[in-house]
C-alpha positions as a Markdown table, in Angstrom:
| # | Residue | x | y | z |
|---|---|---|---|---|
| 1 | Unk | -115.8 | -121.6 | -10.5 |
| 2 | Unk | -117.6 | -118.3 | -11.0 |
| 3 | Unk | -115.7 | -115.1 | -11.1 |
| 4 | Unk | -117.6 | -113.7 | -8.2 |
| 5 | Unk | -116.3 | -116.5 | -5.9 |
| 6 | Unk | -112.8 | -115.2 | -6.1 |
| 7 | Unk | -111.6 | -112.8 | -3.5 |
| 8 | Unk | -108.6 | -110.6 | -4.1 |
| 9 | Unk | -106.5 | -109.5 | -1.2 |
| 10 | Unk | -105.7 | -105.9 | -1.0 |
| 11 | Unk | -102.0 | -105.2 | -1.6 |
| 12 | Unk | -100.1 | -102.2 | -0.4 |
| 13 | Unk | -97.7 | -101.7 | -3.3 |
| 14 | Unk | -95.4 | -99.3 | -1.4 |
| 15 | Unk | -95.2 | -101.9 | 1.4 |
| 16 | Unk | -94.3 | -104.7 | -1.1 |
| 17 | Unk | -91.6 | -102.5 | -2.7 |
| 18 | Unk | -90.1 | -101.7 | 0.7 |
| 19 | Unk | -89.9 | -105.4 | 1.7 |
| 20 | Unk | -88.3 | -106.3 | -1.7 |
| 21 | Unk | -85.8 | -103.6 | -1.4 |
| 22 | Unk | -84.9 | -104.6 | 2.2 |
| 23 | Unk | -84.5 | -108.3 | 1.1 |
| 24 | Unk | -82.3 | -107.3 | -1.8 |
| 25 | Unk | -80.2 | -105.0 | 0.4 |
| 26 | Unk | -79.8 | -107.8 | 3.0 |
| 27 | Unk | -78.7 | -110.2 | 0.3 |
| 28 | Unk | -76.2 | -107.8 | -1.1 |
| 29 | Unk | -74.7 | -107.2 | 2.3 |
| 30 | Unk | -74.3 | -110.9 | 2.9 |
| 31 | Unk | -72.4 | -111.5 | -0.3 |
| 32 | Unk | -69.1 | -109.7 | -0.3 |
| 33 | Unk | -67.4 | -109.3 | -3.7 |
| 34 | Unk | -64.6 | -111.8 | -4.0 |
| 35 | Unk | -61.1 | -110.4 | -4.2 |
| 36 | Unk | -58.4 | -112.1 | -6.2 |
| 37 | Unk | -55.6 | -113.8 | -4.2 |
| 38 | Unk | -53.0 | -111.3 | -3.0 |
| 39 | Unk | -50.4 | -113.6 | -1.5 |
| 40 | Unk | -49.1 | -117.1 | -1.6 |
| 41 | Unk | -51.0 | -118.1 | 1.6 |
| 42 | Unk | -54.3 | -117.5 | -0.2 |
| 43 | Unk | -53.3 | -119.8 | -3.1 |
| 44 | Unk | -52.5 | -122.8 | -0.9 |
| 45 | Unk | -55.7 | -124.5 | -2.0 |
| 46 | Unk | -54.4 | -124.9 | -5.6 |
| 47 | Unk | -50.8 | -126.0 | -4.8 |
| 48 | Unk | -51.6 | -129.7 | -4.9 |
| 49 | Unk | -53.5 | -129.7 | -8.3 |
| 50 | Unk | -51.4 | -131.6 | -10.8 |
| 51 | Unk | -50.7 | -129.9 | -14.2 |
| 52 | Unk | -49.0 | -131.1 | -17.3 |
| 53 | Unk | -46.3 | -128.8 | -18.6 |
| 54 | Unk | -44.9 | -129.4 | -22.2 |
| 55 | Unk | -42.1 | -127.6 | -24.0 |
| 56 | Unk | -42.4 | -128.0 | -27.7 |
| 57 | Unk | -39.1 | -127.6 | -29.5 |
| 58 | Unk | -40.7 | -128.0 | -32.9 |
| 59 | Unk | -42.8 | -130.3 | -35.0 |
| 60 | Unk | -42.2 | -132.7 | -37.9 |
| 61 | Unk | -44.6 | -134.7 | -40.1 |
| 62 | Unk | -43.6 | -138.1 | -41.5 |
| 63 | Unk | -45.2 | -141.4 | -42.6 |
| 64 | Unk | -45.2 | -144.4 | -40.3 |
| 65 | Unk | -42.9 | -146.2 | -42.6 |
| 66 | Unk | -40.3 | -143.4 | -42.3 |
| 67 | Unk | -40.7 | -143.4 | -38.5 |
| 68 | Unk | -40.0 | -147.1 | -38.3 |
| 69 | Unk | -36.8 | -146.7 | -40.3 |
| 70 | Unk | -35.4 | -144.3 | -37.8 |
| 71 | Unk | -32.5 | -145.7 | -35.8 |
| 72 | Unk | -30.0 | -144.6 | -33.2 |
| 73 | Unk | -28.4 | -141.3 | -34.2 |
| 74 | Unk | -31.1 | -140.4 | -36.7 |
| 75 | Unk | -31.8 | -136.7 | -37.1 |
| 76 | Unk | -35.4 | -135.5 | -37.5 |
| 77 | Unk | -35.7 | -132.0 | -39.0 |
| 78 | Unk | -38.1 | -129.8 | -37.1 |
| 79 | Unk | -40.1 | -126.8 | -38.3 |
| 80 | Unk | -38.1 | -124.4 | -36.2 |
| 81 | Unk | -34.7 | -122.8 | -36.5 |
| 82 | Unk | -31.9 | -122.8 | -34.0 |
| 83 | Unk | -32.5 | -120.1 | -31.4 |
| 84 | Unk | -36.2 | -119.6 | -32.3 |
| 85 | Unk | -38.5 | -119.5 | -29.3 |
| 86 | Unk | -40.2 | -122.7 | -28.1 |
| 87 | Unk | -43.8 | -123.0 | -27.1 |
| 88 | Unk | -44.7 | -123.8 | -23.5 |
| 89 | Unk | -48.0 | -125.5 | -22.9 |
| 90 | Unk | -49.8 | -126.1 | -19.6 |
| 91 | Unk | -52.6 | -128.7 | -19.8 |
| 92 | Unk | -52.5 | -128.5 | -23.6 |
| 93 | Unk | -53.0 | -124.7 | -23.6 |
| 94 | Unk | -50.3 | -122.4 | -24.9 |
| 95 | Unk | -49.3 | -120.1 | -22.0 |
| 96 | Unk | -45.8 | -118.9 | -22.9 |
| 97 | Unk | -42.8 | -118.9 | -25.2 |
| 98 | Unk | -39.3 | -119.4 | -24.0 |
| 99 | Unk | -35.7 | -120.6 | -24.6 |
| 100 | Unk | -33.9 | -123.8 | -23.9 |
| 101 | Unk | -31.2 | -123.5 | -21.2 |
| 102 | Unk | -28.7 | -125.9 | -19.6 |
| 103 | Unk | -28.8 | -126.1 | -15.9 |
| 104 | Unk | -25.8 | -128.1 | -14.6 |
| 105 | Unk | -26.2 | -131.3 | -16.6 |
| 106 | Unk | -29.9 | -130.9 | -17.4 |
| 107 | Unk | -32.0 | -129.1 | -20.0 |
| 108 | Unk | -34.4 | -126.4 | -18.8 |
| 109 | Unk | -36.7 | -123.8 | -20.2 |
| 110 | Unk | -36.7 | -120.0 | -19.5 |
| 111 | Unk | -40.0 | -118.2 | -20.2 |
| 112 | Unk | -39.4 | -115.1 | -22.2 |
| 113 | Unk | -43.0 | -114.2 | -23.1 |
| 114 | Unk | -46.3 | -114.9 | -21.4 |
| 115 | Unk | -49.2 | -115.5 | -23.8 |
| 116 | Unk | -52.5 | -114.1 | -22.6 |
| 117 | Unk | -55.5 | -115.6 | -24.3 |
| 118 | Unk | -59.2 | -114.4 | -23.9 |
| 119 | Unk | -61.3 | -117.0 | -22.1 |
| 120 | Unk | -64.2 | -116.8 | -24.4 |
């Protein structure tokens, strides 16, 4: 095709800019910024999501042969001291530290420190 066969439409730059600005403004008005939930009613959608909560009292490393020799009443030494804070994990992510408590005839955990981690 020869260059002289092409016809260029005339554009009014100010008109195009005005249309683009109006479209952007309409789009911005339609999308309201999302606010974080402020009450329990707004969080109902997540109430039924299952999570796994683990309270880690301590850790120990041993060989399988040592593990197989353990019997009833055996004591496994952990890497924590009595009274030291335990780690609380939710879905394998450390979220808090706490203390072991007894509630009636059951063990429980009281959170004493919330761990905030960057989501990077």
